[in-house]
mmCIF file of the N, C-alpha and C atoms, coordinates in Angstrom:
data_MODEL
# 
_entry.id   MODEL 
# 
loop_
_atom_site.group_PDB 
_atom_site.id 
_atom_site.type_symbol 
_atom_site.label_atom_id 
_atom_site.label_alt_id 
_atom_site.label_comp_id 
_atom_site.label_asym_id 
_atom_site.label_entity_id 
_atom_site.label_seq_id 
_atom_site.pdbx_PDB_ins_code 
_atom_site.Cartn_x 
_atom_site.Cartn_y 
_atom_site.Cartn_z 
_atom_site.occupancy 
_atom_site.B_iso_or_equiv 
_atom_site.pdbx_formal_charge 
_atom_site.auth_seq_id 
_atom_site.auth_comp_id 
_atom_site.auth_asym_id 
_atom_site.auth_atom_id 
_atom_site.pdbx_PDB_model_num 
ATOM 1   N N  . UNK A 1 1  ? 138.206 146.762 -75.230 1.00 0.00 ? 1  UNK A N  1 
ATOM 2   C CA . UNK A 1 1  ? 138.516 146.286 -73.896 1.00 0.00 ? 1  UNK A CA 1 
ATOM 3   C C  . UNK A 1 1  ? 138.174 147.408 -72.913 1.00 0.00 ? 1  UNK A C  1 
ATOM 4   N N  . UNK A 1 2  ? 137.447 147.053 -71.879 1.00 0.00 ? 2  UNK A N  1 
ATOM 5   C CA . UNK A 1 2  ? 137.045 148.070 -70.908 1.00 0.00 ? 2  UNK A CA 1 
ATOM 6   C C  . UNK A 1 2  ? 138.222 148.421 -69.990 1.00 0.00 ? 2  UNK A C  1 
ATOM 7   N N  . UNK A 1 3  ? 138.071 149.518 -69.299 1.00 0.00 ? 3  UNK A N  1 
ATOM 8   C CA . UNK A 1 3  ? 139.127 149.967 -68.389 1.00 0.00 ? 3  UNK A CA 1 
ATOM 9   C C  . UNK A 1 3  ? 139.400 148.940 -67.299 1.00 0.00 ? 3  UNK A C  1 
ATOM 10  N N  . UNK A 1 4  ? 138.348 148.301 -66.796 1.00 0.00 ? 4  UNK A N  1 
ATOM 11  C CA . UNK A 1 4  ? 138.508 147.305 -65.741 1.00 0.00 ? 4  UNK A CA 1 
ATOM 12  C C  . UNK A 1 4  ? 139.277 146.095 -66.253 1.00 0.00 ? 4  UNK A C  1 
ATOM 13  N N  . UNK A 1 5  ? 138.935 145.635 -67.444 1.00 0.00 ? 5  UNK A N  1 
ATOM 14  C CA . UNK A 1 5  ? 139.642 144.488 -68.011 1.00 0.00 ? 5  UNK A CA 1 
ATOM 15  C C  . UNK A 1 5  ? 141.100 144.812 -68.278 1.00 0.00 ? 5  UNK A C  1 
ATOM 16  N N  . UNK A 1 6  ? 141.342 146.025 -68.766 1.00 0.00 ? 6  UNK A N  1 
ATOM 17  C CA . UNK A 1 6  ? 142.722 146.439 -69.033 1.00 0.00 ? 6  UNK A CA 1 
ATOM 18  C C  . UNK A 1 6  ? 143.525 146.511 -67.730 1.00 0.00 ? 6  UNK A C  1 
ATOM 19  N N  . UNK A 1 7  ? 142.886 147.067 -66.701 1.00 0.00 ? 7  UNK A N  1 
ATOM 20  C CA . UNK A 1 7  ? 143.550 147.184 -65.393 1.00 0.00 ? 7  UNK A CA 1 
ATOM 21  C C  . UNK A 1 7  ? 143.871 145.805 -64.823 1.00 0.00 ? 7  UNK A C  1 
ATOM 22  N N  . UNK A 1 8  ? 142.921 144.879 -64.854 1.00 0.00 ? 8  UNK A N  1 
ATOM 23  C CA . UNK A 1 8  ? 143.162 143.543 -64.305 1.00 0.00 ? 8  UNK A CA 1 
ATOM 24  C C  . UNK A 1 8  ? 144.172 142.772 -65.141 1.00 0.00 ? 8  UNK A C  1 
ATOM 25  N N  . UNK A 1 9  ? 144.210 142.989 -66.441 1.00 0.00 ? 9  UNK A N  1 
ATOM 26  C CA . UNK A 1 9  ? 145.212 142.300 -67.260 1.00 0.00 ? 9  UNK A CA 1 
ATOM 27  C C  . UNK A 1 9  ? 146.606 142.810 -66.932 1.00 0.00 ? 9  UNK A C  1 
ATOM 28  N N  . UNK A 1 10 ? 146.718 144.102 -66.624 1.00 0.00 ? 10 UNK A N  1 
ATOM 29  C CA . UNK A 1 10 ? 148.017 144.640 -66.218 1.00 0.00 ? 10 UNK A CA 1 
ATOM 30  C C  . UNK A 1 10 ? 148.446 144.067 -64.873 1.00 0.00 ? 10 UNK A C  1 
ATOM 31  N N  . UNK A 1 11 ? 147.489 143.899 -63.967 1.00 0.00 ? 11 UNK A N  1 
ATOM 32  C CA . UNK A 1 11 ? 147.823 143.322 -62.666 1.00 0.00 ? 11 UNK A CA 1 
ATOM 33  C C  . UNK A 1 11 ? 148.267 141.871 -62.795 1.00 0.00 ? 11 UNK A C  1 
ATOM 34  N N  . UNK A 1 12 ? 147.636 141.140 -63.699 1.00 0.00 ? 12 UNK A N  1 
ATOM 35  C CA . UNK A 1 12 ? 147.911 139.717 -63.827 1.00 0.00 ? 12 UNK A CA 1 
ATOM 36  C C  . UNK A 1 12 ? 149.091 139.404 -64.731 1.00 0.00 ? 12 UNK A C  1 
ATOM 37  N N  . UNK A 1 13 ? 149.598 140.375 -65.482 1.00 0.00 ? 13 UNK A N  1 
ATOM 38  C CA . UNK A 1 13 ? 150.720 140.084 -66.374 1.00 0.00 ? 13 UNK A CA 1 
ATOM 39  C C  . UNK A 1 13 ? 151.998 139.945 -65.559 1.00 0.00 ? 13 UNK A C  1 
ATOM 40  N N  . UNK A 1 14 ? 152.796 138.970 -65.909 1.00 0.00 ? 14 UNK A N  1 
ATOM 41  C CA . UNK A 1 14 ? 154.033 138.709 -65.167 1.00 0.00 ? 14 UNK A CA 1 
ATOM 42  C C  . UNK A 1 14 ? 155.138 139.684 -65.547 1.00 0.00 ? 14 UNK A C  1 
ATOM 43  N N  . UNK A 1 15 ? 155.104 140.221 -66.736 1.00 0.00 ? 15 UNK A N  1 
ATOM 44  C CA . UNK A 1 15 ? 156.186 141.103 -67.173 1.00 0.00 ? 15 UNK A CA 1 
ATOM 45  C C  . UNK A 1 15 ? 156.127 142.465 -66.505 1.00 0.00 ? 15 UNK A C  1 
ATOM 46  N N  . UNK A 1 16 ? 154.947 142.906 -66.097 1.00 0.00 ? 16 UNK A N  1 
ATOM 47  C CA . UNK A 1 16 ? 154.821 144.228 -65.493 1.00 0.00 ? 16 UNK A CA 1 
ATOM 48  C C  . UNK A 1 16 ? 155.086 144.237 -63.995 1.00 0.00 ? 16 UNK A C  1 
ATOM 49  N N  . UNK A 1 17 ? 155.128 143.056 -63.377 1.00 0.00 ? 17 UNK A N  1 
ATOM 50  C CA . UNK A 1 17 ? 155.302 143.015 -61.921 1.00 0.00 ? 17 UNK A CA 1 
ATOM 51  C C  . UNK A 1 17 ? 156.774 143.188 -61.574 1.00 0.00 ? 17 UNK A C  1 
ATOM 52  N N  . UNK A 1 18 ? 157.058 144.028 -60.604 1.00 0.00 ? 18 UNK A N  1 
ATOM 53  C CA . UNK A 1 18 ? 158.454 144.175 -60.177 1.00 0.00 ? 18 UNK A CA 1 
ATOM 54  C C  . UNK A 1 18 ? 158.901 142.912 -59.446 1.00 0.00 ? 18 UNK A C  1 
ATOM 55  N N  . UNK A 1 19 ? 160.190 142.689 -59.453 1.00 0.00 ? 19 UNK A N  1 
ATOM 56  C CA . UNK A 1 19 ? 160.739 141.524 -58.763 1.00 0.00 ? 19 UNK A CA 1 
ATOM 57  C C  . UNK A 1 19 ? 160.536 141.688 -57.263 1.00 0.00 ? 19 UNK A C  1 
ATOM 58  N N  . UNK A 1 20 ? 160.291 140.579 -56.609 1.00 0.00 ? 20 UNK A N  1 
ATOM 59  C CA . UNK A 1 20 ? 160.102 140.612 -55.158 1.00 0.00 ? 20 UNK A CA 1 
ATOM 60  C C  . UNK A 1 20 ? 161.414 141.009 -54.495 1.00 0.00 ? 20 UNK A C  1 
ATOM 61  N N  . UNK A 1 21 ? 161.345 141.875 -53.485 1.00 0.00 ? 21 UNK A N  1 
ATOM 62  C CA . UNK A 1 21 ? 162.584 142.279 -52.823 1.00 0.00 ? 21 UNK A CA 1 
ATOM 63  C C  . UNK A 1 21 ? 163.202 141.092 -52.092 1.00 0.00 ? 21 UNK A C  1 
ATOM 64  N N  . UNK A 1 22 ? 164.504 141.024 -52.171 1.00 0.00 ? 22 UNK A N  1 
ATOM 65  C CA . UNK A 1 22 ? 165.199 139.932 -51.496 1.00 0.00 ? 22 UNK A CA 1 
ATOM 66  C C  . UNK A 1 22 ? 165.408 140.290 -50.035 1.00 0.00 ? 22 UNK A C  1 
ATOM 67  N N  . UNK A 1 23 ? 165.317 139.279 -49.195 1.00 0.00 ? 23 UNK A N  1 
ATOM 68  C CA . UNK A 1 23 ? 165.526 139.481 -47.771 1.00 0.00 ? 23 UNK A CA 1 
ATOM 69  C C  . UNK A 1 23 ? 167.024 139.648 -47.510 1.00 0.00 ? 23 UNK A C  1 
ATOM 70  N N  . UNK A 1 24 ? 167.374 140.583 -46.634 1.00 0.00 ? 24 UNK A N  1 
ATOM 71  C CA . UNK A 1 24 ? 168.799 140.733 -46.320 1.00 0.00 ? 24 UNK A CA 1 
ATOM 72  C C  . UNK A 1 24 ? 169.293 139.511 -45.564 1.00 0.00 ? 24 UNK A C  1 
ATOM 73  N N  . UNK A 1 25 ? 170.555 139.230 -45.728 1.00 0.00 ? 25 UNK A N  1 
ATOM 74  C CA . UNK A 1 25 ? 171.152 138.080 -45.045 1.00 0.00 ? 25 UNK A CA 1 
ATOM 75  C C  . UNK A 1 25 ? 171.113 138.303 -43.536 1.00 0.00 ? 25 UNK A C  1 
ATOM 76  N N  . UNK A 1 26 ? 170.822 137.243 -42.799 1.00 0.00 ? 26 UNK A N  1 
ATOM 77  C CA . UNK A 1 26 ? 170.789 137.340 -41.345 1.00 0.00 ? 26 UNK A CA 1 
ATOM 78  C C  . UNK A 1 26 ? 172.216 137.523 -40.822 1.00 0.00 ? 26 UNK A C  1 
ATOM 79  N N  . UNK A 1 27 ? 172.406 138.440 -39.881 1.00 0.00 ? 27 UNK A N  1 
ATOM 80  C CA . UNK A 1 27 ? 173.753 138.642 -39.342 1.00 0.00 ? 27 UNK A CA 1 
ATOM 81  C C  . UNK A 1 27 ? 174.182 137.416 -38.538 1.00 0.00 ? 27 UNK A C  1 
ATOM 82  N N  . UNK A 1 28 ? 175.417 137.071 -38.671 1.00 0.00 ? 28 UNK A N  1 
ATOM 83  C CA . UNK A 1 28 ? 175.969 135.936 -37.946 1.00 0.00 ? 28 UNK A CA 1 
ATOM 84  C C  . UNK A 1 28 ? 176.385 136.384 -36.548 1.00 0.00 ? 28 UNK A C  1 
ATOM 85  N N  . UNK A 1 29 ? 176.264 135.472 -35.578 1.00 0.00 ? 29 UNK A N  1 
ATOM 86  C CA . UNK A 1 29 ? 176.639 135.797 -34.203 1.00 0.00 ? 29 UNK A CA 1 
ATOM 87  C C  . UNK A 1 29 ? 178.148 135.674 -34.055 1.00 0.00 ? 29 UNK A C  1 
ATOM 88  N N  . UNK A 1 30 ? 178.701 136.581 -33.268 1.00 0.00 ? 30 UNK A N  1 
ATOM 89  C CA . UNK A 1 30 ? 180.137 136.526 -32.980 1.00 0.00 ? 30 UNK A CA 1 
ATOM 90  C C  . UNK A 1 30 ? 180.378 135.449 -31.934 1.00 0.00 ? 30 UNK A C  1 
ATOM 91  N N  . UNK A 1 31 ? 181.614 134.995 -31.794 1.00 0.00 ? 31 UNK A N  1 
ATOM 92  C CA . UNK A 1 31 ? 181.908 134.002 -30.754 1.00 0.00 ? 31 UNK A CA 1 
ATOM 93  C C  . UNK A 1 31 ? 181.566 134.496 -29.349 1.00 0.00 ? 31 UNK A C  1 
ATOM 94  N N  . UNK A 1 32 ? 181.725 135.795 -29.096 1.00 0.00 ? 32 UNK A N  1 
ATOM 95  C CA . UNK A 1 32 ? 181.394 136.344 -27.781 1.00 0.00 ? 32 UNK A CA 1 
ATOM 96  C C  . UNK A 1 32 ? 179.885 136.272 -27.546 1.00 0.00 ? 32 UNK A C  1 
ATOM 97  N N  . UNK A 1 33 ? 179.103 136.588 -28.571 1.00 0.00 ? 33 UNK A N  1 
ATOM 98  C CA . UNK A 1 33 ? 177.657 136.507 -28.427 1.00 0.00 ? 33 UNK A CA 1 
ATOM 99  C C  . UNK A 1 33 ? 177.210 135.068 -28.225 1.00 0.00 ? 33 UNK A C  1 
ATOM 100 N N  . UNK A 1 34 ? 177.839 134.140 -28.924 1.00 0.00 ? 34 UNK A N  1 
ATOM 101 C CA . UNK A 1 34 ? 177.504 132.728 -28.775 1.00 0.00 ? 34 UNK A CA 1 
ATOM 102 C C  . UNK A 1 34 ? 177.824 132.241 -27.361 1.00 0.00 ? 34 UNK A C  1 
ATOM 103 N N  . UNK A 1 35 ? 178.974 132.671 -26.819 1.00 0.00 ? 35 UNK A N  1 
ATOM 104 C CA . UNK A 1 35 ? 179.350 132.280 -25.461 1.00 0.00 ? 35 UNK A CA 1 
ATOM 105 C C  . UNK A 1 35 ? 178.375 132.853 -24.440 1.00 0.00 ? 35 UNK A C  1 
ATOM 106 N N  . UNK A 1 36 ? 177.953 134.114 -24.630 1.00 0.00 ? 36 UNK A N  1 
ATOM 107 C CA . UNK A 1 36 ? 177.009 134.726 -23.700 1.00 0.00 ? 36 UNK A CA 1 
ATOM 108 C C  . UNK A 1 36 ? 175.653 134.022 -23.762 1.00 0.00 ? 36 UNK A C  1 
ATOM 109 N N  . UNK A 1 37 ? 175.220 133.625 -24.954 1.00 0.00 ? 37 UNK A N  1 
ATOM 110 C CA . UNK A 1 37 ? 173.950 132.923 -25.081 1.00 0.00 ? 37 UNK A CA 1 
ATOM 111 C C  . UNK A 1 37 ? 174.023 131.555 -24.403 1.00 0.00 ? 37 UNK A C  1 
ATOM 112 N N  . UNK A 1 38 ? 175.143 130.866 -24.552 1.00 0.00 ? 38 UNK A N  1 
ATOM 113 C CA . UNK A 1 38 ? 175.312 129.567 -23.898 1.00 0.00 ? 38 UNK A CA 1 
ATOM 114 C C  . UNK A 1 38 ? 175.303 129.736 -22.378 1.00 0.00 ? 38 UNK A C  1 
ATOM 115 N N  . UNK A 1 39 ? 175.967 130.787 -21.898 1.00 0.00 ? 39 UNK A N  1 
ATOM 116 C CA . UNK A 1 39 ? 176.000 131.048 -20.455 1.00 0.00 ? 39 UNK A CA 1 
ATOM 117 C C  . UNK A 1 39 ? 174.594 131.361 -19.934 1.00 0.00 ? 39 UNK A C  1 
ATOM 118 N N  . UNK A 1 40 ? 173.827 132.129 -20.693 1.00 0.00 ? 40 UNK A N  1 
ATOM 119 C CA . UNK A 1 40 ? 172.455 132.464 -20.294 1.00 0.00 ? 40 UNK A CA 1 
ATOM 120 C C  . UNK A 1 40 ? 171.589 131.213 -20.255 1.00 0.00 ? 40 UNK A C  1 
ATOM 121 N N  . UNK A 1 41 ? 171.767 130.306 -21.201 1.00 0.00 ? 41 UNK A N  1 
ATOM 122 C CA . UNK A 1 41 ? 170.999 129.058 -21.200 1.00 0.00 ? 41 UNK A CA 1 
ATOM 123 C C  . UNK A 1 41 ? 171.355 128.197 -19.996 1.00 0.00 ? 41 UNK A C  1 
ATOM 124 N N  . UNK A 1 42 ? 172.631 128.173 -19.622 1.00 0.00 ? 42 UNK A N  1 
ATOM 125 C CA . UNK A 1 42 ? 173.047 127.418 -18.436 1.00 0.00 ? 42 UNK A CA 1 
ATOM 126 C C  . UNK A 1 42 ? 172.444 128.018 -17.166 1.00 0.00 ? 42 UNK A C  1 
ATOM 127 N N  . UNK A 1 43 ? 172.431 129.346 -17.072 1.00 0.00 ? 43 UNK A N  1 
ATOM 128 C CA . UNK A 1 43 ? 171.844 130.004 -15.906 1.00 0.00 ? 43 UNK A CA 1 
ATOM 129 C C  . UNK A 1 43 ? 170.350 129.727 -15.832 1.00 0.00 ? 43 UNK A C  1 
ATOM 130 N N  . UNK A 1 44 ? 169.664 129.742 -16.984 1.00 0.00 ? 44 UNK A N  1 
ATOM 131 C CA . UNK A 1 44 ? 168.237 129.459 -17.007 1.00 0.00 ? 44 UNK A CA 1 
ATOM 132 C C  . UNK A 1 44 ? 167.961 128.029 -16.562 1.00 0.00 ? 44 UNK A C  1 
ATOM 133 N N  . UNK A 1 45 ? 168.793 127.091 -16.996 1.00 0.00 ? 45 UNK A N  1 
ATOM 134 C CA . UNK A 1 45 ? 168.612 125.695 -16.596 1.00 0.00 ? 45 UNK A CA 1 
ATOM 135 C C  . UNK A 1 45 ? 168.782 125.547 -15.086 1.00 0.00 ? 45 UNK A C  1 
ATOM 136 N N  . UNK A 1 46 ? 169.750 126.255 -14.498 1.00 0.00 ? 46 UNK A N  1 
ATOM 137 C CA . UNK A 1 46 ? 169.953 126.201 -13.046 1.00 0.00 ? 46 UNK A CA 1 
ATOM 138 C C  . UNK A 1 46 ? 168.736 126.753 -12.304 1.00 0.00 ? 46 UNK A C  1 
ATOM 139 N N  . UNK A 1 47 ? 168.208 127.882 -12.787 1.00 0.00 ? 47 UNK A N  1 
ATOM 140 C CA . UNK A 1 47 ? 167.043 128.487 -12.128 1.00 0.00 ? 47 UNK A CA 1 
ATOM 141 C C  . UNK A 1 47 ? 165.815 127.589 -12.231 1.00 0.00 ? 47 UNK A C  1 
ATOM 142 N N  . UNK A 1 48 ? 165.627 126.955 -13.371 1.00 0.00 ? 48 UNK A N  1 
ATOM 143 C CA . UNK A 1 48 ? 164.468 126.081 -13.535 1.00 0.00 ? 48 UNK A CA 1 
ATOM 144 C C  . UNK A 1 48 ? 164.584 124.815 -12.702 1.00 0.00 ? 48 UNK A C  1 
ATOM 145 N N  . UNK A 1 49 ? 165.807 124.400 -12.387 1.00 0.00 ? 49 UNK A N  1 
ATOM 146 C CA . UNK A 1 49 ? 166.011 123.196 -11.600 1.00 0.00 ? 49 UNK A CA 1 
ATOM 147 C C  . UNK A 1 49 ? 165.802 123.442 -10.102 1.00 0.00 ? 49 UNK A C  1 
ATOM 148 N N  . UNK A 1 50 ? 165.857 124.702 -9.666  1.00 0.00 ? 50 UNK A N  1 
ATOM 149 C CA . UNK A 1 50 ? 165.701 125.011 -8.237  1.00 0.00 ? 50 UNK A CA 1 
ATOM 150 C C  . UNK A 1 50 ? 164.242 124.838 -7.822  1.00 0.00 ? 50 UNK A C  1 
ATOM 151 N N  . UNK A 1 51 ? 164.013 124.267 -6.632  1.00 0.00 ? 51 UNK A N  1 
ATOM 152 C CA . UNK A 1 51 ? 162.631 124.143 -6.153  1.00 0.00 ? 51 UNK A CA 1 
ATOM 153 C C  . UNK A 1 51 ? 162.102 125.505 -5.693  1.00 0.00 ? 51 UNK A C  1 
ATOM 154 N N  . UNK A 1 52 ? 160.796 125.671 -5.782  1.00 0.00 ? 52 UNK A N  1 
ATOM 155 C CA . UNK A 1 52 ? 160.173 126.913 -5.329  1.00 0.00 ? 52 UNK A CA 1 
ATOM 156 C C  . UNK A 1 52 ? 160.102 126.932 -3.811  1.00 0.00 ? 52 UNK A C  1 
ATOM 157 N N  . UNK A 1 53 ? 160.358 128.084 -3.228  1.00 0.00 ? 53 UNK A N  1 
ATOM 158 C CA . UNK A 1 53 ? 160.232 128.242 -1.780  1.00 0.00 ? 53 UNK A CA 1 
ATOM 159 C C  . UNK A 1 53 ? 159.199 129.322 -1.508  1.00 0.00 ? 53 UNK A C  1 
ATOM 160 N N  . UNK A 1 54 ? 158.430 129.146 -0.452  1.00 0.00 ? 54 UNK A N  1 
ATOM 161 C CA . UNK A 1 54 ? 157.394 130.101 -0.072  1.00 0.00 ? 54 UNK A CA 1 
ATOM 162 C C  . UNK A 1 54 ? 157.757 130.675 1.292   1.00 0.00 ? 54 UNK A C  1 
ATOM 163 N N  . UNK A 1 55 ? 157.895 131.977 1.351   1.00 0.00 ? 55 UNK A N  1 
ATOM 164 C CA . UNK A 1 55 ? 158.203 132.662 2.601   1.00 0.00 ? 55 UNK A CA 1 
ATOM 165 C C  . UNK A 1 55 ? 156.952 133.345 3.107   1.00 0.00 ? 55 UNK A C  1 
ATOM 166 N N  . UNK A 1 56 ? 156.794 133.375 4.430   1.00 0.00 ? 56 UNK A N  1 
ATOM 167 C CA . UNK A 1 56 ? 155.671 134.079 5.034   1.00 0.00 ? 56 UNK A CA 1 
ATOM 168 C C  . UNK A 1 56 ? 155.894 135.582 4.923   1.00 0.00 ? 56 UNK A C  1 
ATOM 169 N N  . UNK A 1 57 ? 154.805 136.316 4.682   1.00 0.00 ? 57 UNK A N  1 
ATOM 170 C CA . UNK A 1 57 ? 154.902 137.763 4.618   1.00 0.00 ? 57 UNK A CA 1 
ATOM 171 C C  . UNK A 1 57 ? 154.961 138.331 6.028   1.00 0.00 ? 57 UNK A C  1 
ATOM 172 N N  . UNK A 1 58 ? 155.774 139.363 6.200   1.00 0.00 ? 58 UNK A N  1 
ATOM 173 C CA . UNK A 1 58 ? 155.922 139.969 7.518   1.00 0.00 ? 58 UNK A CA 1 
ATOM 174 C C  . UNK A 1 58 ? 154.952 141.117 7.720   1.00 0.00 ? 58 UNK A C  1 
ATOM 175 N N  . UNK A 1 59 ? 154.393 141.651 6.678   1.00 0.00 ? 59 UNK A N  1 
ATOM 176 C CA . UNK A 1 59 ? 153.476 142.780 6.774   1.00 0.00 ? 59 UNK A CA 1 
ATOM 177 C C  . UNK A 1 59 ? 152.158 142.459 6.093   1.00 0.00 ? 59 UNK A C  1 
ATOM 178 N N  . UNK A 1 60 ? 151.482 143.494 5.648   1.00 0.00 ? 60 UNK A N  1 
ATOM 179 C CA . UNK A 1 60 ? 150.206 143.334 4.959   1.00 0.00 ? 60 UNK A CA 1 
ATOM 180 C C  . UNK A 1 60 ? 150.393 143.595 3.470   1.00 0.00 ? 60 UNK A C  1 
ATOM 181 N N  . UNK A 1 61 ? 149.458 143.087 2.707   1.00 0.00 ? 61 UNK A N  1 
ATOM 182 C CA . UNK A 1 61 ? 149.480 143.282 1.260   1.00 0.00 ? 61 UNK A CA 1 
ATOM 183 C C  . UNK A 1 61 ? 148.239 144.057 0.860   1.00 0.00 ? 61 UNK A C  1 
ATOM 184 N N  . UNK A 1 62 ? 148.439 145.119 0.102   1.00 0.00 ? 62 UNK A N  1 
ATOM 185 C CA . UNK A 1 62 ? 147.337 145.899 -0.432  1.00 0.00 ? 62 UNK A CA 1 
ATOM 186 C C  . UNK A 1 62 ? 147.236 145.577 -1.921  1.00 0.00 ? 62 UNK A C  1 
ATOM 187 N N  . UNK A 1 63 ? 146.122 144.984 -2.323  1.00 0.00 ? 63 UNK A N  1 
ATOM 188 C CA . UNK A 1 63 ? 145.913 144.579 -3.702  1.00 0.00 ? 63 UNK A CA 1 
ATOM 189 C C  . UNK A 1 63 ? 144.755 145.375 -4.285  1.00 0.00 ? 63 UNK A C  1 
ATOM 190 N N  . UNK A 1 64 ? 145.009 146.080 -5.408  1.00 0.00 ? 64 UNK A N  1 
ATOM 191 C CA . UNK A 1 64 ? 143.961 146.874 -6.033  1.00 0.00 ? 64 UNK A CA 1 
ATOM 192 C C  . UNK A 1 64 ? 143.809 146.444 -7.483  1.00 0.00 ? 64 UNK A C  1 
ATOM 193 N N  . UNK A 1 65 ? 142.560 146.312 -7.915  1.00 0.00 ? 65 UNK A N  1 
ATOM 194 C CA . UNK A 1 65 ? 142.245 145.958 -9.292  1.00 0.00 ? 65 UNK A CA 1 
ATOM 195 C C  . UNK A 1 65 ? 141.597 147.169 -9.945  1.00 0.00 ? 65 UNK A C  1 
ATOM 196 N N  . UNK A 1 66 ? 142.204 147.654 -11.019 1.00 0.00 ? 66 UNK A N  1 
ATOM 197 C CA . UNK A 1 66 ? 141.730 148.863 -11.681 1.00 0.00 ? 66 UNK A CA 1 
ATOM 198 C C  . UNK A 1 66 ? 140.917 148.566 -12.941 1.00 0.00 ? 66 UNK A C  1 
ATOM 199 N N  . UNK A 1 67 ? 140.674 147.339 -13.249 1.00 0.00 ? 67 UNK A N  1 
ATOM 200 C CA . UNK A 1 67 ? 139.898 146.986 -14.429 1.00 0.00 ? 67 UNK A CA 1 
ATOM 201 C C  . UNK A 1 67 ? 140.788 146.602 -15.588 1.00 0.00 ? 67 UNK A C  1 
ATOM 202 N N  . UNK A 1 68 ? 140.213 145.857 -16.483 1.00 0.00 ? 68 UNK A N  1 
ATOM 203 C CA . UNK A 1 68 ? 140.868 145.331 -17.682 1.00 0.00 ? 68 UNK A CA 1 
ATOM 204 C C  . UNK A 1 68 ? 142.080 144.499 -17.275 1.00 0.00 ? 68 UNK A C  1 
ATOM 205 N N  . UNK A 1 69 ? 143.265 145.067 -17.242 1.00 0.00 ? 69 UNK A N  1 
ATOM 206 C CA . UNK A 1 69 ? 144.426 144.308 -16.795 1.00 0.00 ? 69 UNK A CA 1 
ATOM 207 C C  . UNK A 1 69 ? 145.268 145.138 -15.835 1.00 0.00 ? 69 UNK A C  1 
ATOM 208 N N  . UNK A 1 70 ? 144.646 146.124 -15.201 1.00 0.00 ? 70 UNK A N  1 
ATOM 209 C CA . UNK A 1 70 ? 145.364 146.988 -14.286 1.00 0.00 ? 70 UNK A CA 1 
ATOM 210 C C  . UNK A 1 70 ? 145.309 146.452 -12.861 1.00 0.00 ? 70 UNK A C  1 
ATOM 211 N N  . UNK A 1 71 ? 146.457 146.062 -12.349 1.00 0.00 ? 71 UNK A N  1 
ATOM 212 C CA . UNK A 1 71 ? 146.557 145.522 -11.001 1.00 0.00 ? 71 UNK A CA 1 
ATOM 213 C C  . UNK A 1 71 ? 147.725 146.211 -10.289 1.00 0.00 ? 71 UNK A C  1 
ATOM 214 N N  . UNK A 1 72 ? 147.526 146.536 -9.014  1.00 0.00 ? 72 UNK A N  1 
ATOM 215 C CA . UNK A 1 72 ? 148.603 147.114 -8.222  1.00 0.00 ? 72 UNK A CA 1 
ATOM 216 C C  . UNK A 1 72 ? 148.746 146.279 -6.956  1.00 0.00 ? 72 UNK A C  1 
ATOM 217 N N  . UNK A 1 73 ? 149.944 145.789 -6.716  1.00 0.00 ? 73 UNK A N  1 
ATOM 218 C CA . UNK A 1 73 ? 150.249 145.036 -5.503  1.00 0.00 ? 73 UNK A CA 1 
ATOM 219 C C  . UNK A 1 73 ? 151.204 145.878 -4.695  1.00 0.00 ? 73 UNK A C  1 
ATOM 220 N N  . UNK A 1 74 ? 150.823 146.215 -3.447  1.00 0.00 ? 74 UNK A N  1 
ATOM 221 C CA . UNK A 1 74 ? 151.639 147.064 -2.586  1.00 0.00 ? 74 UNK A CA 1 
ATOM 222 C C  . UNK A 1 74 ? 151.856 146.338 -1.264  1.00 0.00 ? 74 UNK A C  1 
ATOM 223 N N  . UNK A 1 75 ? 153.123 146.143 -0.913  1.00 0.00 ? 75 UNK A N  1 
ATOM 224 C CA . UNK A 1 75 ? 153.453 145.483 0.345   1.00 0.00 ? 75 UNK A CA 1 
ATOM 225 C C  . UNK A 1 75 ? 153.620 146.529 1.418   1.00 0.00 ? 75 UNK A C  1 
ATOM 226 N N  . UNK A 1 76 ? 152.788 146.475 2.457   1.00 0.00 ? 76 UNK A N  1 
ATOM 227 C CA . UNK A 1 76 ? 152.807 147.451 3.548   1.00 0.00 ? 76 UNK A CA 1 
ATOM 228 C C  . UNK A 1 76 ? 153.526 146.820 4.718   1.00 0.00 ? 76 UNK A C  1 
ATOM 229 N N  . UNK A 1 77 ? 154.578 147.481 5.187   1.00 0.00 ? 77 UNK A N  1 
ATOM 230 C CA . UNK A 1 77 ? 155.320 146.955 6.363   1.00 0.00 ? 77 UNK A CA 1 
ATOM 231 C C  . UNK A 1 77 ? 154.854 147.627 7.619   1.00 0.00 ? 77 UNK A C  1 
# 
């Protein structure tokens, strides 16, 4: 048996493979965390229900594009 065949047979044998690590149990949320998450969802629903308003700018806007994804927005009063 060549070295390559021996190596691949060792890789493919089930007895030589270590057991797969078990995933740790997910931590359970406390009642306080659950209440805060519910409150955050309610606040998000209120914000999404509000209509958008557009205000006129009182000054000038300086917009610079630096390439790729670099953008700078500067409000000049």
